[in-house]
Backbone as JSON Lines, residues from 0, in Angstrom:
{"i":0,"aa":"M","n":[2.35,-3.05,9.76],"ca":[3.4,-2.08,9.54],"c":[3.58,-1.31,10.85]}
{"i":1,"aa":"E","n":[4.71,-1.49,11.47],"ca":[4.96,-0.85,12.75],"c":[5.79,0.41,12.65]}
{"i":2,"aa":"R","n":[6.69,0.47,11.69],"ca":[7.6,1.61,11.56],"c":[7.11,2.54,10.46]}
{"i":3,"aa":"L","n":[6.83,3.78,10.84],"ca":[6.39,4.76,9.85],"c":[7.47,5.77,9.52]}
{"i":4,"aa":"G","n":[8.25,6.15,10.49],"ca":[9.27,7.18,10.3],"c":[10.19,6.87,9.13]}
{"i":5,"aa":"G","n":[10.42,7.87,8.3],"ca":[11.29,7.72,7.14],"c":[10.59,7.22,5.89]}
{"i":6,"aa":"R","n":[9.37,6.73,6.03],"ca":[8.63,6.26,4.86],"c":[8.11,7.46,4.07]}
{"i":7,"aa":"V","n":[7.61,7.18,2.86],"ca":[7.03,8.21,2.01],"c":[5.56,7.88,1.8]}
{"i":8,"aa":"A","n":[4.71,8.88,2.03],"ca":[3.27,8.73,1.84],"c":[2.8,9.66,0.73]}
{"i":9,"aa":"F","n":[1.9,9.15,-0.1],"ca":[1.22,9.95,-1.13],"c":[-0.23,10.04,-0.69]}
{"i":10,"aa":"I","n":[-0.73,11.27,-0.47],"ca":[-2.07,11.48,0.05],"c":[-2.87,12.34,-0.91]}
{"i":11,"aa":"T","n":[-3.93,11.79,-1.5],"ca":[-4.79,12.6,-2.36],"c":[-5.81,13.33,-1.47]}
{"i":12,"aa":"G","n":[-6.18,14.52,-1.9],"ca":[-7.06,15.33,-1.06],"c":[-6.36,15.66,0.25]}
{"i":13,"aa":"G","n":[-5.04,15.69,0.22],"ca":[-4.23,15.77,1.43],"c":[-4.03,17.16,2.01]}
{"i":14,"aa":"A","n":[-4.6,18.17,1.39],"ca":[-4.4,19.53,1.87],"c":[-5.64,20.1,2.55]}
{"i":15,"aa":"Q","n":[-6.69,19.29,2.67],"ca":[-7.94,19.77,3.25],"c":[-8.63,18.63,4.01]}
{"i":16,"aa":"G","n":[-9.48,18.99,4.94],"ca":[-10.36,18.04,5.6],"c":[-9.66,16.82,6.18]}
{"i":17,"aa":"I","n":[-10.23,15.66,5.93],"ca":[-9.68,14.4,6.44],"c":[-8.26,14.2,5.93]}
{"i":18,"aa":"G","n":[-8.01,14.52,4.7],"ca":[-6.67,14.34,4.13],"c":[-5.62,15.17,4.85]}
{"i":19,"aa":"L","n":[-5.96,16.39,5.21],"ca":[-5.03,17.23,5.97],"c":[-4.81,16.62,7.35]}
{"i":20,"aa":"G","n":[-5.85,16.09,7.95],"ca":[-5.69,15.4,9.24],"c":[-4.75,14.21,9.13]}
{"i":21,"aa":"I","n":[-4.89,13.43,8.05],"ca":[-3.98,12.3,7.81],"c":[-2.55,12.82,7.62]}
{"i":22,"aa":"S","n":[-2.39,13.86,6.83],"ca":[-1.07,14.44,6.58],"c":[-0.43,14.89,7.88]}
{"i":23,"aa":"R","n":[-1.2,15.55,8.75],"ca":[-0.65,16.02,10.03],"c":[-0.21,14.85,10.9]}
{"i":24,"aa":"A","n":[-1.03,13.83,10.97],"ca":[-0.69,12.65,11.8],"c":[0.57,11.98,11.28]}
{"i":25,"aa":"L","n":[0.69,11.84,9.97],"ca":[1.88,11.22,9.39],"c":[3.13,12.07,9.61]}
{"i":26,"aa":"A","n":[2.98,13.38,9.51],"ca":[4.11,14.28,9.74],"c":[4.65,14.11,11.17]}
{"i":27,"aa":"R","n":[3.75,13.96,12.12],"ca":[4.18,13.75,13.52],"c":[4.98,12.46,13.68]}
{"i":28,"aa":"E","n":[4.76,11.5,12.79],"ca":[5.46,10.22,12.84],"c":[6.75,10.22,12.04]}
{"i":29,"aa":"G","n":[7.06,11.36,11.4],"ca":[8.3,11.46,10.63],"c":[8.2,10.9,9.22]}
{"i":30,"aa":"V","n":[6.98,10.79,8.7],"ca":[6.77,10.32,7.33],"c":[6.98,11.49,6.37]}
{"i":31,"aa":"K","n":[7.69,11.26,5.29],"ca":[7.84,12.27,4.24],"c":[6.55,12.29,3.43]}
{"i":32,"aa":"L","n":[6.07,13.5,3.11],"ca":[4.75,13.66,2.53],"c":[4.76,14.14,1.08]}
{"i":33,"aa":"A","n":[3.99,13.46,0.25],"ca":[3.64,13.92,-1.09],"c":[2.14,14.19,-1.03]}
{"i":34,"aa":"I","n":[1.79,15.46,-0.98],"ca":[0.39,15.84,-0.83],"c":[-0.15,16.28,-2.18]}
{"i":35,"aa":"A","n":[-1.2,15.6,-2.61],"ca":[-1.86,15.93,-3.87],"c":[-3.25,16.48,-3.55]}
{"i":36,"aa":"D","n":[-3.62,17.54,-4.25],"ca":[-4.93,18.15,-4.03],"c":[-5.26,19.0,-5.25]}
{"i":37,"aa":"I","n":[-6.53,19.23,-5.46],"ca":[-6.96,20.04,-6.61],"c":[-6.89,21.53,-6.3]}
{"i":38,"aa":"N","n":[-6.75,21.89,-5.02],"ca":[-6.79,23.28,-4.59],"c":[-5.37,23.8,-4.35]}
{"i":39,"aa":"P","n":[-4.85,24.63,-5.26],"ca":[-3.47,25.12,-5.13],"c":[-3.22,25.93,-3.85]}
{"i":40,"aa":"E","n":[-4.19,26.74,-3.45],"ca":[-4.01,27.56,-2.24],"c":[-3.94,26.66,-1.0]}
{"i":41,"aa":"A","n":[-4.81,25.66,-0.93],"ca":[-4.77,24.73,0.2],"c":[-3.44,23.96,0.22]}
{"i":42,"aa":"L","n":[-2.94,23.61,-0.95],"ca":[-1.64,22.93,-1.03],"c":[-0.52,23.79,-0.45]}
{"i":43,"aa":"R","n":[-0.49,25.05,-0.83],"ca":[0.56,25.95,-0.33],"c":[0.48,26.1,1.19]}
{"i":44,"aa":"K","n":[-0.74,26.23,1.71],"ca":[-0.91,26.37,3.17],"c":[-0.47,25.09,3.88]}
{"i":45,"aa":"A","n":[-0.85,23.95,3.35],"ca":[-0.47,22.67,3.97],"c":[1.04,22.51,3.96]}
{"i":46,"aa":"Q","n":[1.67,22.84,2.84],"ca":[3.13,22.71,2.76],"c":[3.81,23.63,3.76]}
{"i":47,"aa":"A","n":[3.32,24.87,3.88],"ca":[3.92,25.81,4.83],"c":[3.81,25.27,6.26]}
{"i":48,"aa":"E","n":[2.68,24.69,6.6],"ca":[2.49,24.14,7.94],"c":[3.33,22.89,8.17]}
{"i":49,"aa":"L","n":[3.26,21.94,7.27],"ca":[3.83,20.61,7.5],"c":[5.34,20.54,7.26]}
{"i":50,"aa":"S","n":[5.88,21.45,6.47],"ca":[7.32,21.46,6.2],"c":[8.14,21.71,7.46]}
{"i":51,"aa":"A","n":[7.52,22.29,8.48],"ca":[8.22,22.52,9.74],"c":[8.47,21.19,10.46]}
{"i":52,"aa":"Q","n":[7.71,20.15,10.12],"ca":[7.83,18.85,10.79],"c":[8.53,17.8,9.95]}
{"i":53,"aa":"T","n":[8.33,17.84,8.63],"ca":[8.87,16.79,7.77],"c":[9.0,17.3,6.35]}
{"i":54,"aa":"Q","n":[9.75,16.6,5.53],"ca":[9.86,16.99,4.12],"c":[8.5,16.82,3.47]}
{"i":55,"aa":"T","n":[8.03,17.9,2.86],"ca":[6.68,17.92,2.28],"c":[6.75,18.49,0.87]}
{"i":56,"aa":"E","n":[6.27,17.7,-0.09],"ca":[6.18,18.15,-1.48],"c":[4.71,18.18,-1.87]}
{"i":57,"aa":"I","n":[4.34,19.12,-2.71],"ca":[2.94,19.27,-3.1],"c":[2.76,19.07,-4.6]}
{"i":58,"aa":"F","n":[1.58,18.58,-4.95],"ca":[1.27,18.25,-6.34],"c":[-0.17,18.61,-6.66]}
{"i":59,"aa":"P","n":[-0.39,19.64,-7.51],"ca":[-1.75,19.91,-7.96],"c":[-2.24,18.71,-8.77]}
{"i":60,"aa":"L","n":[-3.39,18.14,-8.41],"ca":[-3.85,16.93,-9.09],"c":[-5.35,16.8,-9.04]}
{"i":61,"aa":"D","n":[-5.94,16.56,-10.19],"ca":[-7.32,16.1,-10.31],"c":[-7.21,14.58,-10.43]}
{"i":62,"aa":"V","n":[-7.7,13.85,-9.43],"ca":[-7.5,12.4,-9.38],"c":[-8.14,11.66,-10.55]}
{"i":63,"aa":"R","n":[-8.97,12.33,-11.33],"ca":[-9.56,11.71,-12.52],"c":[-8.56,11.65,-13.68]}
{"i":64,"aa":"D","n":[-7.49,12.41,-13.58],"ca":[-6.5,12.54,-14.65],"c":[-5.43,11.46,-14.49]}
{"i":65,"aa":"R","n":[-5.54,10.38,-15.22],"ca":[-4.6,9.26,-15.09],"c":[-3.18,9.66,-15.44]}
{"i":66,"aa":"D","n":[-3.0,10.39,-16.5],"ca":[-1.65,10.82,-16.87],"c":[-1.07,11.76,-15.82]}
{"i":67,"aa":"G","n":[-1.91,12.65,-15.31],"ca":[-1.48,13.56,-14.25],"c":[-1.1,12.8,-12.99]}
{"i":68,"aa":"F","n":[-1.86,11.75,-12.68],"ca":[-1.57,10.92,-11.51],"c":[-0.21,10.26,-11.68]}
{"i":69,"aa":"A","n":[0.04,9.68,-12.84],"ca":[1.32,9.01,-13.09],"c":[2.48,10.01,-13.02]}
{"i":70,"aa":"A","n":[2.29,11.2,-13.57],"ca":[3.35,12.21,-13.54],"c":[3.62,12.66,-12.11]}
{"i":71,"aa":"A","n":[2.57,12.85,-11.31],"ca":[2.75,13.25,-9.91],"c":[3.46,12.14,-9.13]}
{"i":72,"aa":"A","n":[3.09,10.89,-9.4],"ca":[3.74,9.76,-8.73],"c":[5.23,9.71,-9.06]}
{"i":73,"aa":"D","n":[5.54,9.85,-10.33],"ca":[6.95,9.83,-10.76],"c":[7.74,10.95,-10.09]}
{"i":74,"aa":"E","n":[7.17,12.14,-10.08],"ca":[7.88,13.28,-9.5],"c":[7.99,13.15,-7.97]}
{"i":75,"aa":"A","n":[6.95,12.65,-7.33],"ca":[7.0,12.44,-5.88],"c":[8.11,11.46,-5.52]}
{"i":76,"aa":"E","n":[8.21,10.39,-6.27],"ca":[9.24,9.39,-5.97],"c":[10.64,9.9,-6.32]}
{"i":77,"aa":"R","n":[10.73,10.76,-7.31],"ca":[12.02,11.36,-7.64],"c":[12.47,12.27,-6.5]}
{"i":78,"aa":"R","n":[11.55,13.05,-5.95],"ca":[11.91,14.01,-4.91],"c":[12.06,13.38,-3.52]}
{"i":79,"aa":"L","n":[11.22,12.38,-3.2],"ca":[11.14,11.87,-1.83],"c":[11.62,10.44,-1.65]}
{"i":80,"aa":"G","n":[11.61,9.66,-2.73],"ca":[11.92,8.24,-2.63],"c":[10.67,7.41,-2.86]}
{"i":81,"aa":"P","n":[10.8,6.09,-2.8],"ca":[9.68,5.2,-3.11],"c":[8.49,5.39,-2.16]}
{"i":82,"aa":"V","n":[7.32,5.5,-2.72],"ca":[6.09,5.61,-1.93],"c":[5.72,4.22,-1.43]}
{"i":83,"aa":"S","n":[5.6,4.11,-0.09],"ca":[5.17,2.83,0.49],"c":[3.86,2.98,1.26]}
{"i":84,"aa":"L","n":[3.34,4.2,1.34],"ca":[2.05,4.46,1.98],"c":[1.2,5.28,1.02]}
{"i":85,"aa":"L","n":[0.06,4.73,0.63],"ca":[-0.83,5.43,-0.29],"c":[-2.16,5.67,0.41]}
{"i":86,"aa":"F","n":[-2.59,6.92,0.42],"ca":[-3.88,7.29,0.98],"c":[-4.73,7.88,-0.13]}
{"i":87,"aa":"N","n":[-5.65,7.07,-0.66],"ca":[-6.59,7.52,-1.68],"c":[-7.76,8.15,-0.95]}
{"i":88,"aa":"N","n":[-7.65,9.44,-0.71],"ca":[-8.58,10.13,0.17],"c":[-9.46,11.16,-0.54]}
{"i":89,"aa":"A","n":[-9.06,11.67,-1.69],"ca":[-9.84,12.71,-2.36],"c":[-11.26,12.23,-2.61]}
{"i":90,"aa":"G","n":[-12.2,13.11,-2.36],"ca":[-13.59,12.73,-2.59],"c":[-14.49,13.95,-2.58]}
{"i":91,"aa":"V","n":[-15.68,13.74,-3.07],"ca":[-16.69,14.8,-3.09],"c":[-18.01,14.24,-2.58]}
{"i":92,"aa":"A","n":[-18.76,15.1,-1.95],"ca":[-20.14,14.78,-1.6],"c":[-20.99,15.54,-2.6]}
{"i":93,"aa":"G","n":[-22.06,14.97,-2.98],"ca":[-22.89,15.71,-3.91],"c":[-23.66,14.8,-4.82]}
{"i":94,"aa":"G","n":[-24.24,15.41,-5.76],"ca":[-25.1,14.7,-6.67],"c":[-26.43,15.43,-6.72]}
{"i":95,"aa":"A","n":[-27.47,14.7,-6.95],"ca":[-28.79,15.31,-7.07],"c":[-29.85,14.26,-6.77]}
{"i":96,"aa":"S","n":[-31.08,14.73,-6.62],"ca":[-32.17,13.79,-6.41],"c":[-32.32,12.92,-7.66]}
{"i":97,"aa":"V","n":[-32.99,11.82,-7.51],"ca":[-33.16,10.88,-8.62],"c":[-33.79,11.57,-9.83]}
{"i":98,"aa":"S","n":[-34.71,12.48,-9.59],"ca":[-35.39,13.16,-10.71],"c":[-34.5,14.19,-11.39]}
{"i":99,"aa":"Q","n":[-33.37,14.56,-10.76],"ca":[-32.5,15.59,-11.34],"c":[-31.12,15.07,-11.73]}
{"i":100,"aa":"M","n":[-30.85,13.79,-11.54],"ca":[-29.53,13.24,-11.87],"c":[-29.27,13.34,-13.37]}
{"i":101,"aa":"T","n":[-28.0,13.55,-13.7],"ca":[-27.59,13.59,-15.1],"c":[-26.36,12.71,-15.27]}
{"i":102,"aa":"Y","n":[-26.05,12.37,-16.51],"ca":[-24.83,11.62,-16.78],"c":[-23.59,12.39,-16.32]}
{"i":103,"aa":"E","n":[-23.61,13.7,-16.52],"ca":[-22.46,14.52,-16.14],"c":[-22.23,14.46,-14.63]}
{"i":104,"aa":"M","n":[-23.3,14.47,-13.84],"ca":[-23.17,14.36,-12.38],"c":[-22.61,13.0,-11.98]}
{"i":105,"aa":"W","n":[-23.11,11.94,-12.63],"ca":[-22.59,10.6,-12.36],"c":[-21.09,10.54,-12.68]}
{"i":106,"aa":"D","n":[-20.71,11.1,-13.82],"ca":[-19.3,11.1,-14.22],"c":[-18.44,11.83,-13.19]}
{"i":107,"aa":"W","n":[-18.95,12.94,-12.67],"ca":[-18.19,13.73,-11.7],"c":[-18.03,12.96,-10.39]}
{"i":108,"aa":"V","n":[-19.13,12.48,-9.8],"ca":[-19.07,11.78,-8.51],"c":[-18.28,10.48,-8.61]}
{"i":109,"aa":"L","n":[-18.6,9.65,-9.59],"ca":[-17.88,8.38,-9.74],"c":[-16.43,8.61,-10.19]}
{"i":110,"aa":"G","n":[-16.21,9.63,-11.0],"ca":[-14.87,9.93,-11.47],"c":[-13.92,10.26,-10.33]}
{"i":111,"aa":"I","n":[-14.39,11.02,-9.37],"ca":[-13.54,11.4,-8.24],"c":[-13.56,10.32,-7.16]}
{"i":112,"aa":"N","n":[-14.76,9.94,-6.69],"ca":[-14.86,9.05,-5.53],"c":[-14.44,7.61,-5.8]}
{"i":113,"aa":"L","n":[-14.69,7.12,-6.99],"ca":[-14.32,5.74,-7.31],"c":[-13.1,5.67,-8.23]}
{"i":114,"aa":"M","n":[-13.17,6.32,-9.37],"ca":[-12.07,6.22,-10.32],"c":[-10.8,6.89,-9.8]}
{"i":115,"aa":"G","n":[-10.93,7.9,-8.95],"ca":[-9.75,8.47,-8.31],"c":[-9.02,7.43,-7.47]}
{"i":116,"aa":"V","n":[-9.78,6.57,-6.79],"ca":[-9.18,5.48,-6.01],"c":[-8.57,4.44,-6.96]}
{"i":117,"aa":"V","n":[-9.31,4.09,-8.01],"ca":[-8.78,3.15,-9.0],"c":[-7.46,3.69,-9.57]}
{"i":118,"aa":"N","n":[-7.44,4.97,-9.92],"ca":[-6.23,5.56,-10.5],"c":[-5.07,5.51,-9.52]}
{"i":119,"aa":"G","n":[-5.33,5.77,-8.26],"ca":[-4.27,5.69,-7.25],"c":[-3.73,4.27,-7.11]}
{"i":120,"aa":"V","n":[-4.63,3.31,-7.02],"ca":[-4.21,1.92,-6.89],"c":[-3.47,1.47,-8.13]}
{"i":121,"aa":"Q","n":[-3.99,1.78,-9.3],"ca":[-3.36,1.34,-10.54],"c":[-2.01,2.01,-10.76]}
{"i":122,"aa":"T","n":[-1.84,3.21,-10.24],"ca":[-0.56,3.91,-10.36],"c":[0.47,3.34,-9.4]}
{"i":123,"aa":"F","n":[0.09,3.09,-8.15],"ca":[1.07,2.73,-7.13],"c":[1.19,1.25,-6.82]}
{"i":124,"aa":"A","n":[0.12,0.46,-6.91],"ca":[0.21,-0.96,-6.52],"c":[1.27,-1.72,-7.32]}
{"i":125,"aa":"P","n":[1.35,-1.55,-8.64],"ca":[2.41,-2.26,-9.37],"c":[3.82,-1.88,-8.9]}
{"i":126,"aa":"R","n":[4.03,-0.63,-8.55],"ca":[5.32,-0.18,-8.04],"c":[5.61,-0.86,-6.69]}
{"i":127,"aa":"M","n":[4.59,-0.93,-5.84],"ca":[4.74,-1.55,-4.53],"c":[5.04,-3.04,-4.66]}
{"i":128,"aa":"I","n":[4.35,-3.7,-5.58],"ca":[4.57,-5.13,-5.82],"c":[5.99,-5.35,-6.32]}
{"i":129,"aa":"E","n":[6.42,-4.54,-7.27],"ca":[7.75,-4.68,-7.85],"c":[8.85,-4.52,-6.79]}
{"i":130,"aa":"R","n":[8.61,-3.64,-5.83],"ca":[9.6,-3.4,-4.78],"c":[9.58,-4.46,-3.68]}
{"i":131,"aa":"G","n":[8.58,-5.33,-3.71],"ca":[8.55,-6.41,-2.73],"c":[7.66,-6.16,-1.54]}
{"i":132,"aa":"G","n":[6.61,-5.39,-1.73],"ca":[5.66,-5.22,-0.64],"c":[6.15,-4.31,0.45]}
{"i":133,"aa":"D","n":[5.83,-4.67,1.73],"ca":[6.08,-3.82,2.88],"c":[5.52,-2.42,2.62]}
{"i":134,"aa":"A","n":[4.27,-2.42,2.19],"ca":[3.59,-1.19,1.83],"c":[2.15,-1.26,2.33]}
{"i":135,"aa":"Y","n":[1.48,-0.12,2.28],"ca":[0.1,-0.07,2.78],"c":[-0.71,0.93,1.98]}
{"i":136,"aa":"I","n":[-1.96,0.55,1.7],"ca":[-2.91,1.41,0.98],"c":[-4.12,1.62,1.87]}
{"i":137,"aa":"V","n":[-4.54,2.87,2.0],"ca":[-5.77,3.21,2.73],"c":[-6.68,3.96,1.76]}
{"i":138,"aa":"N","n":[-7.88,3.44,1.55],"ca":[-8.86,4.08,0.69],"c":[-9.97,4.68,1.56]}
{"i":139,"aa":"T","n":[-10.25,5.96,1.37],"ca":[-11.32,6.6,2.13],"c":[-12.64,6.39,1.42]}
{"i":140,"aa":"A","n":[-13.55,5.73,2.11],"ca":[-14.93,5.58,1.63],"c":[-15.8,6.45,2.52]}
{"i":141,"aa":"S","n":[-16.74,5.84,3.22],"ca":[-17.66,6.59,4.07],"c":[-18.54,5.59,4.79]}
{"i":142,"aa":"G","n":[-19.14,6.03,5.88],"ca":[-20.19,5.22,6.49],"c":[-21.29,4.94,5.48]}
{"i":143,"aa":"A","n":[-21.43,5.84,4.49],"ca":[-22.42,5.66,3.42],"c":[-22.0,4.57,2.45]}
{"i":144,"aa":"G","n":[-20.83,3.98,2.65],"ca":[-20.41,2.82,1.87],"c":[-20.76,1.52,2.56]}
{"i":145,"aa":"L","n":[-21.31,1.63,3.75],"ca":[-21.71,0.46,4.53],"c":[-23.22,0.37,4.72]}
{"i":146,"aa":"V","n":[-23.84,1.53,4.88],"ca":[-25.28,1.62,5.09],"c":[-25.77,2.83,4.3]}
{"i":147,"aa":"V","n":[-26.86,2.69,3.6],"ca":[-27.39,3.81,2.82],"c":[-27.77,4.95,3.76]}
{"i":148,"aa":"I","n":[-27.22,6.12,3.46],"ca":[-27.5,7.31,4.25],"c":[-28.24,8.29,3.36]}
{"i":149,"aa":"G","n":[-29.44,8.67,3.78],"ca":[-30.23,9.64,3.02],"c":[-30.59,9.14,1.64]}
{"i":150,"aa":"S","n":[-30.74,10.07,0.74],"ca":[-31.16,9.72,-0.63],"c":[-30.07,10.04,-1.65]}
{"i":151,"aa":"G","n":[-28.83,10.08,-1.2],"ca":[-27.71,10.4,-2.1],"c":[-27.28,9.19,-2.91]}
{"i":152,"aa":"V","n":[-28.04,8.88,-3.93],"ca":[-27.8,7.66,-4.73],"c":[-26.38,7.63,-5.3]}
{"i":153,"aa":"M","n":[-25.95,8.72,-5.89],"ca":[-24.62,8.74,-6.51],"c":[-23.52,8.59,-5.47]}
{"i":154,"aa":"Y","n":[-23.61,9.34,-4.38],"ca":[-22.6,9.28,-3.33],"c":[-22.56,7.89,-2.71]}
{"i":155,"aa":"N","n":[-23.71,7.36,-2.31],"ca":[-23.76,6.02,-1.72],"c":[-23.17,4.98,-2.66]}
{"i":156,"aa":"T","n":[-23.54,5.05,-3.93],"ca":[-23.03,4.1,-4.92],"c":[-21.51,4.14,-4.98]}
{"i":157,"aa":"S","n":[-20.95,5.36,-5.06],"ca":[-19.5,5.49,-5.17],"c":[-18.8,4.94,-3.94]}
{"i":158,"aa":"K","n":[-19.35,5.18,-2.77],"ca":[-18.68,4.75,-1.54],"c":[-18.84,3.25,-1.3]}
{"i":159,"aa":"F","n":[-19.98,2.66,-1.66],"ca":[-20.12,1.2,-1.6],"c":[-19.08,0.54,-2.51]}
{"i":160,"aa":"A","n":[-18.86,1.13,-3.67],"ca":[-17.88,0.57,-4.61],"c":[-16.46,0.61,-4.02]}
{"i":161,"aa":"V","n":[-16.11,1.69,-3.33],"ca":[-14.78,1.8,-2.74],"c":[-14.61,0.76,-1.63]}
{"i":162,"aa":"V","n":[-15.66,0.52,-0.85],"ca":[-15.58,-0.51,0.19],"c":[-15.34,-1.88,-0.44]}
{"i":163,"aa":"G","n":[-16.12,-2.22,-1.46],"ca":[-15.97,-3.52,-2.12],"c":[-14.6,-3.67,-2.77]}
{"i":164,"aa":"M","n":[-14.15,-2.63,-3.41],"ca":[-12.83,-2.67,-4.04],"c":[-11.74,-2.89,-3.0]}
{"i":165,"aa":"S","n":[-11.84,-2.17,-1.89],"ca":[-10.82,-2.26,-0.84],"c":[-10.79,-3.66,-0.22]}
{"i":166,"aa":"E","n":[-11.95,-4.22,0.03],"ca":[-11.99,-5.57,0.61],"c":[-11.41,-6.59,-0.36]}
{"i":167,"aa":"S","n":[-11.69,-6.44,-1.63],"ca":[-11.12,-7.35,-2.63],"c":[-9.6,-7.17,-2.73]}
{"i":168,"aa":"L","n":[-9.15,-5.92,-2.74],"ca":[-7.71,-5.64,-2.81],"c":[-6.98,-6.2,-1.61]}
{"i":169,"aa":"R","n":[-7.61,-6.11,-0.44],"ca":[-6.97,-6.63,0.77],"c":[-6.61,-8.1,0.59]}
{"i":170,"aa":"N","n":[-7.55,-8.87,0.1],"ca":[-7.3,-10.29,-0.14],"c":[-6.24,-10.5,-1.23]}
{"i":171,"aa":"A","n":[-6.33,-9.73,-2.29],"ca":[-5.43,-9.92,-3.43],"c":[-3.99,-9.51,-3.13]}
{"i":172,"aa":"L","n":[-3.81,-8.48,-2.29],"ca":[-2.47,-7.95,-2.05],"c":[-1.81,-8.48,-0.78]}
{"i":173,"aa":"A","n":[-2.56,-9.13,0.08],"ca":[-1.99,-9.62,1.35],"c":[-0.81,-10.54,1.12]}
{"i":174,"aa":"R","n":[-0.92,-11.45,0.18],"ca":[0.18,-12.39,-0.07],"c":[1.41,-11.71,-0.68]}
{"i":175,"aa":"R","n":[1.24,-10.47,-1.11],"ca":[2.35,-9.69,-1.68],"c":[3.0,-8.79,-0.64]}
{"i":176,"aa":"G","n":[2.52,-8.85,0.6],"ca":[3.08,-8.02,1.66],"c":[2.56,-6.6,1.66]}
{"i":177,"aa":"I","n":[1.43,-6.36,1.01],"ca":[0.83,-5.03,0.95],"c":[-0.5,-5.07,1.68]}
{"i":178,"aa":"G","n":[-0.62,-4.24,2.7],"ca":[-1.87,-4.17,3.45],"c":[-2.83,-3.18,2.8]}
{"i":179,"aa":"V","n":[-4.11,-3.41,3.02],"ca":[-5.14,-2.51,2.5],"c":[-6.21,-2.34,3.58]}
{"i":180,"aa":"S","n":[-6.58,-1.1,3.82],"ca":[-7.68,-0.78,4.73],"c":[-8.62,0.18,4.03]}
{"i":181,"aa":"V","n":[-9.84,0.22,4.53],"ca":[-10.81,1.19,4.04],"c":[-11.29,2.0,5.23]}
{"i":182,"aa":"L","n":[-11.24,3.31,5.09],"ca":[-11.68,4.24,6.13],"c":[-13.11,4.63,5.82]}
{"i":183,"aa":"C","n":[-14.0,4.45,6.8],"ca":[-15.43,4.74,6.6],"c":[-15.93,5.72,7.65]}
{"i":184,"aa":"P","n":[-15.55,7.0,7.54],"ca":[-15.96,7.98,8.53],"c":[-17.45,8.32,8.4]}
{"i":185,"aa":"G","n":[-18.0,8.85,9.49],"ca":[-19.34,9.42,9.47],"c":[-19.25,10.86,9.0]}
{"i":186,"aa":"F","n":[-20.18,11.68,9.42],"ca":[-20.18,13.07,9.01],"c":[-18.96,13.79,9.59]}
{"i":187,"aa":"V","n":[-18.32,14.6,8.76],"ca":[-17.11,15.33,9.15],"c":[-17.28,16.79,8.74]}
{"i":188,"aa":"A","n":[-16.88,17.7,9.62],"ca":[-16.94,19.13,9.3],"c":[-15.77,19.48,8.4]}
{"i":189,"aa":"T","n":[-16.0,19.53,7.11],"ca":[-14.95,19.81,6.12],"c":[-15.57,20.53,4.94]}
{"i":190,"aa":"D","n":[-14.71,21.19,4.15],"ca":[-15.2,21.83,2.94],"c":[-15.37,20.82,1.84]}
């Protein structure tokens, strides 16, 4: 994909940290932005900053909420046009030691880090396929999705899953004209 200007991007976790960095880079390229984030204050600040460069719409979203994801996608496309760039970036670090892990912690980490990506792909990939490809999906994992870092069992598990999913999707969607990449950053100074 060589031409970015004029396209529409949907970025989860797009008002903070890595997601805000992605949003800023896309704005400089003239991409229209649909920024989804769980933090309403961060969303307002991001919109105020990025609207000076490109059309920017914001969507409060917990990526675990499938119905909320679909509603945000519908509204983003109504306001901005068809989404051809998807950045499944929302994520959390955390968990507990093996002796302190609970089902609720697993649900939280996997719900955001893995199922949030699944929800993004399941919401947008069929739309991209129906439109005939010429689209791209970027899933944010982590260096911890390639090599075990520390003793964060839940975090490592979620990020390994995102890497595997992304590699499988790349093969499955290539023939449809949809590219897929996985971003595996190291440690980043973010909230």
